[in-house]
SEVO-503525 format. One record per residue (C-alpha): residue in one letter; x, y, z. Coordinates in steps of 0.02 Angstrom, whole numbers, plus 50000, padded with zeros to 5 digits. Layout:
R   residu       x       y       z
R        a       X       Y       Z
...
***
This chain:
R   residu       x       y       z
R        m   54231   45547   40760
R        f   54414   45528   40719
R        g   54430   45346   40771
R        i   54547   45244   40877
R        v   54678   45204   40744
R        r   54779   45363   40734
R        p   54951   45316   40668
R        c   55104   45423   40690
R        r   55164   45486   40521
R        h   55344   45465   40578
R        r   55324   45282   40621
R        l   55230   45241   40461
R        g   55375   45291   40351
R        e   55356   45384   40187
R        s   55286   45240   40083
R        l   55150   45184   40205
R        k   55110   45363   40253
R        a   55076   45400   40069
R        q   54962   45246   40059
R        w   54870   45294   40219
R        m   54842   45471   40157
R        a   54781   45403   39989
R        h   54643   45309   40080
R        l   54602   45458   40192
R        c   54588   45574   40041
R        g   54494   45439   39945
R        l   54362   45426   40082
R        c   54346   45615   40091
R        l   54326   45630   39902
R        a   54204   45484   39894
R        l   54095   45574   40021
R        r   54105   45736   39924
R        g   54077   45654   39755
R        d   53921   45557   39806
R        h   53847   45668   39941
R        g   53914   45846   39929
R        q   54041   45953   40020
R        f   53961   45949   40192
R        a   53966   45759   40198
R        r   54157   45770   40210
R        v   54142   45814   40394
R        v   54110   45629   40432
R        t   54282   45578   40366
R        n   54363   45474   40503
R        y   54516   45366   40529
R        d   54425   45204   40571
R        g   54314   45217   40417
R        l   54462   45219   40299
R        l   54512   45046   40365
R        i   54374   44976   40255
R        s   54456   45052   40103
R        v   54626   44988   40160
R        l   54561   44811   40183
R        t   54477   44809   40013
R        e   54632   44866   39920
R        a   54746   44750   40019
R        q   54646   44599   39958
R        a   54625   44655   39778
R        e   54731   44586   39637
R        r   54886   44692   39611
R        n   54840   44732   39431
R        t   54673   44804   39485
R        s   54678   44993   39474
R        g   54615   45064   39638
R        r   54696   45235   39626
R        r   54670   45394   39529
R        t   54756   45562   39525
R        a   54655   45692   39618
R        g   54661   45875   39574
R        p   54743   46011   39679
R        c   54679   46026   39856
R        p   54713   46166   39982
R        l   54753   46035   40114
R        r   54895   45969   40005
R        g   54966   46140   39967
R        m   54869   46142   39802
R        r   54961   45986   39744
R        t   54887   45837   39655
R        a   54896   45666   39736
R        s   54861   45483   39706
R        v   54703   45437   39803
R        a   54606   45276   39830
R        q   54448   45255   39728
R        g   54319   45124   39690
R        e   54201   45016   39791
R        g   54310   45007   39946
R        a   54310   45196   39966
R        r   54123   45202   39931
R        l   54086   45067   40060
R        a   54190   45165   40186
R        a   54089   45320   40144
R        a   53923   45229   40164
R        v   53971   45157   40334
R        s   54038   45326   40393
R        l   53878   45416   40344
R        v   53760   45291   40424
R        l   53858   45285   40587
R        a   53877   45474   40590
R        s   53690   45490   40566
R        a   53661   45375   40714
R        k   53786   45471   40820
R        v   53700   45636   40785
R        r   53529   45562   40826
R        d   53600   45494   40988
R        h   53667   45665   41038
R        v   53501   45746   40994
R        a   53409   45619   41102
R        d   53527   45656   41247
R        g   53511   45844   41222
R        d   53699   45867   41222
R        g   53765   46046   41217
R        l   53684   46156   41086
R        l   53574   46010   41034
R        a   53470   46044   41189
R        r   53402   46194   41095
R        r   53251   46150   40989
R        p   53299   46242   40827
R        v   53474   46166   40828
R        a   53404   45993   40867
R        l   53281   46004   40722
R        a   53420   46052   40602
R        a   53530   45912   40667
R        r   53390   45785   40643
R        r   53369   45838   40462
R        v   53557   45819   40432
R        a   53557   45649   40517
R        t   53410   45589   40412
R        s   53494   45649   40252
R        w   53657   45561   40297
R        g   53567   45400   40339
R        r   53476   45395   40172
R        a   53634   45441   40077
R        g   53732   45303   40162
R        e   53595   45179   40122
R        r   53598   45224   39937
R        t   53786   45208   39924
R        g   53784   45046   40022
R        l   53659   44970   39900
R        d   53768   45027   39754
R        v   53911   44919   39820
R        g   53800   44775   39873
R        f   53800   44813   40060
R        d   53638   44821   40157
R        t   53659   44960   40285
R        a   53505   44896   40378
R        v   53623   44793   40484
R        l   53704   44955   40543
R        v   53538   45041   40577
R        d   53474   44889   40672
R        a   53633   44884   40776
R        v   53613   45067   40824
R        d   53430   45044   40870
R        r   53471   44893   40977
R        q   53614   44988   41059
R        l   53494   45118   41127
R        g   53380   44984   41200
R        i   53525   44887   41278
R        e   53594   45044   41359
R        a   53425   45086   41432
R        l   53415   44916   41517
R        a   53599   44896   41566
R        g   53648   44913   41748
R        p   53770   44846   41877
R        g   53807   44666   41838
R        t   53762   44676   41654
R        p   53907   44597   41556
R        i   54000   44734   41464
R        l   54004   44624   41308
R        t   53814   44633   41304
R        v   53832   44821   41283
R        t   53968   44809   41150
R        e   53877   44677   41045
R        p   53785   44795   40926
R        t   53946   44886   40883
R        e   54031   44718   40856
R        t   53894   44662   40738
R        a   53900   44821   40635
R        t   54089   44822   40611
R        a   54091   44634   40577
R        a   53971   44659   40432
R        a   54073   44801   40357
R        f   54241   44711   40373
R        g   54169   44551   40302
R        h   54096   44638   40149
R        t   54269   44699   40097
R        a   54308   44518   40050
R        i   54159   44517   39931
R        l   54211   44682   39851
R        a   54388   44620   39827
R        g   54332   44455   39749
R        r   54400   44352   39895
R        p   54245   44270   39971
R        g   54354   44149   40068
R        n   54416   44295   40171
R        a   54242   44343   40230
R        e   54240   44233   40386
R        p   54406   44287   40464
R        l   54376   44469   40418
R        t   54204   44461   40498
R        e   54288   44398   40657
R        a   54419   44535   40647
R        g   54282   44664   40624
R        r   54183   44597   40772
R        l   54335   44614   40885
R        f   54378   44784   40814
R        g   54202   44845   40856
R        r   54222   44778   41033
R        l   54389   44866   41051
R        a   54324   45031   40981
R        h   54178   45030   41102
R        l   54288   44988   41251
R        l   54421   45118   41213
R        d   54290   45252   41183
R        a   54215   45211   41353
R        v   54384   45217   41439
R        e   54433   45383   41361
R        d   54264   45463   41402
R        r   54249   45390   41577
R        e   54303   45542   41677
R        t   54217   45667   41564
R        d   54055   45568   41570
R        a   54065   45559   41759
R        a   54087   45747   41772
R        s   53941   45784   41655
R        g   53828   45644   41715
R        a   53825   45563   41544
R        w   53797   45376   41523
R        n   53956   45272   41513
R        p   53955   45083   41485
R        l   54095   45047   41608
R        t   54017   45149   41747
R        a   53840   45087   41712
R        t   53889   44903   41715
R        g   54018   44918   41854
R        t   54157   44856   41741
R        s   54330   44893   41812
R        l   54472   44967   41710
R        g   54568   44807   41740
R        e   54432   44702   41660
R        a   54415   44825   41517
R        r   54603   44814   41486
R        r   54596   44624   41486
R        l   54456   44624   41357
R        a   54547   44753   41252
R        d   54708   44651   41252
R        d   54611   44495   41205
R        a   54529   44587   41061
R        v   54696   44647   40992
R        h   54763   44469   41003
R        g   54609   44398   40919
R        i   54619   44523   40775
R        r   54800   44474   40744
R        l   54753   44289   40739
R        a   54605   44321   40624
R        l   54712   44420   40501
R        r   54830   44272   40485
R        e   54687   44177   40402
R        v   54658   44312   40272
R        e   54734   44302   40098
R        f   54804   44473   40054
R        s   54891   44536   39898
R        d   54985   44664   40002
R        a   54964   44658   40191
R        k   55094   44787   40246
R        l   54979   44933   40285
R        v   54844   44820   40359
R        h   54974   44739   40472
R        v   55040   44905   40536
R        l   54867   44979   40567
R        l   54776   44828   40638
R        v   54919   44748   40734
R        h   55044   44880   40788
R        e   54935   45036   40793
R        l   54793   44948   40882
R        r   54915   44900   41019
R        n   54968   45082   41031
R        s   54785   45135   41039
R        v   54756   45022   41189
R        d   54912   45086   41277
R        r   54861   45265   41243
R        a   54684   45243   41309
R        f   54743   45161   41469
R        g   54875   45293   41505
R        g   55025   45241   41401
R        s   55159   45361   41345
R        s   55130   45480   41200
R        c   55236   45515   41049
R        g   55381   45635   41066
R        h   55352   45691   40887
R        g   55202   45792   40943
R        a   55317   45914   41028
R        g   55438   45900   40884
R        l   55310   45967   40762
R        t   55337   46139   40836
R        s   55523   46147   40807
R        p   55642   46295   40816
R        y   55628   46299   40627
R        a   55440   46310   40624
R        p   55360   46475   40573
R        p   55336   46593   40720
R        e   55164   46608   40796
R        p   55076   46755   40711
R        p   55033   46905   40819
R        r   54871   46883   40917
R        r   54723   46975   40844
R        d   54554   47014   40917
R        r   54442   46864   40944
R        r   54299   46837   40824
R        g   54122   46847   40885
R        l   54012   46693   40906
R        l   53924   46702   40737
R        a   54080   46750   40638
R        g   54177   46609   40721
R        c   54040   46484   40681
R        a   54042   46537   40498
R        v   54231   46512   40490
R        w   54214   46343   40579
R        v   54090   46282   40447
R        g   54211   46332   40309
R        l   54356   46242   40392
R        a   54254   46086   40425
R        c   54186   46075   40248
R        t   54363   46084   40176
R        c   54432   45961   40306
R        q   54566   46085   40361
R        m   54529   46044   40543
R        c   54575   45866   40503
R        c   54724   45879   40388
R        g   54786   46057   40375
R        t   54860   46200   40475
R        f   54724   46324   40514
R        e   54679   46477   40615
R        d   54563   46444   40761
R        p   54390   46509   40713
R        w   54370   46610   40872
R        s   54541   46642   40953
R        r   54635   46656   40785
R        q   54778   46553   40856
R        r   54873   46440   40737
R        r   54819   46257   40753
R        e   54882   46094   40682
R        g   54755   45977   40601
R        l   54733   45806   40679
R        c   54816   45716   40534
R        a   54971   45823   40556
R        n   54986   45783   40740
R        a   54916   45608   40758
R        d   54945   45536   40930
R        c   55052   45383   40954
R        s   55167   45302   41078
R        g   55342   45236   41075
R        c   55402   45322   40917
R        g   55585   45297   40885
R        d   55588   45127   40969
R        c   55584   44959   40886
R        c   55404   44901   40875
R        e   55456   44730   40941
R        c   55373   44655   40790
R        c   55425   44477   40828
R        s   55366   44481   41008
R        c   55197   44554   40964
R        c   55168   44445   40812
R        g   55235   44284   40882
R        d   55298   44141   40776
R        g   55251   44147   40595
R        c   55254   44336   40584
R        d   55224   44382   40403
R        c   55280   44563   40408
R        g   55462   44521   40374
R        c   55558   44565   40531
R        d   55747   44590   40526
R        g   55745   44713   40385
R        c   55559   44710   40355
R        d   55478   44843   40248
R        c   55311   44847   40337
R        g   55351   45019   40406
R        c   55369   44966   40587
R        n   55555   45001   40596
R        c   55600   44829   40664
***
């Protein structure tokens, strides 16, 4: 569950990249601090948006950072990371939704979860995550029941959906869940007047996330026979693209109504990067920096060694997942022993190196400061 907002580290620029990583590390550490090492596996890009939104609304003199100790994923260096209620809300939402996702996979009997012992273990993990997310949610004044209710309704809606069912009927539970989470960031930041536009932005973000997930999984689901909302409802890719474009536009308009202390990172992630996410899902170009990460100056690939066995590989995988190296570090594949780049190091993007056409995408009244802006979009 790595999310739809996967910014390119090159396009973010050093300042915004440092801020983005502070929120990513903050979410990871909030999960570990409240719920133990294994909970860190639910760290995801979309979840950290909640932390970003909370900090962006907070008063500038409010301390939302701390210095974290050395971490293997940072080369044993310390770093400034986000802390506080925003990170904890992000952790609560991530845990509850991850719990629901696991229960959904168990119900579908996906992969190894078709085996009874594995399914039982997965159910226990899902139950533990759900309860942990509920406790943390209550600590920051957020009732996670709205998330659980949305997930339960989602299963019922999918069971009844068929050709002719409006696709927005299927996306509604996801919209409701993300709307509640986005809106609560205004309460945490002490900006209750922001709750309404942020709730609208969250509703549209949930719609977009559901649509893009369906588009990206469409062919795989068809091959495996899995349920896909676009296929089940007979929604064309053209209609899905129209709805996705409308959602991006609506999010941009909603954010204009929000009072921020510092909107730069929010603007880049929820305006520019969302547009890139849509283009990527519907077959847009990908970032040339991905290839550039393996440069002539990069360390040579280590000699191939014998593959690990199934159990040994699984043990190594658990270790990598619990330390988030699969997400943020450079690691050795648990089974093939090949060198791999973590997802944070090779985040997908499109159009790097080009002007983001900030003015054309934002329209009149753009508040990111084009013509020499410092929002990180290289206008």
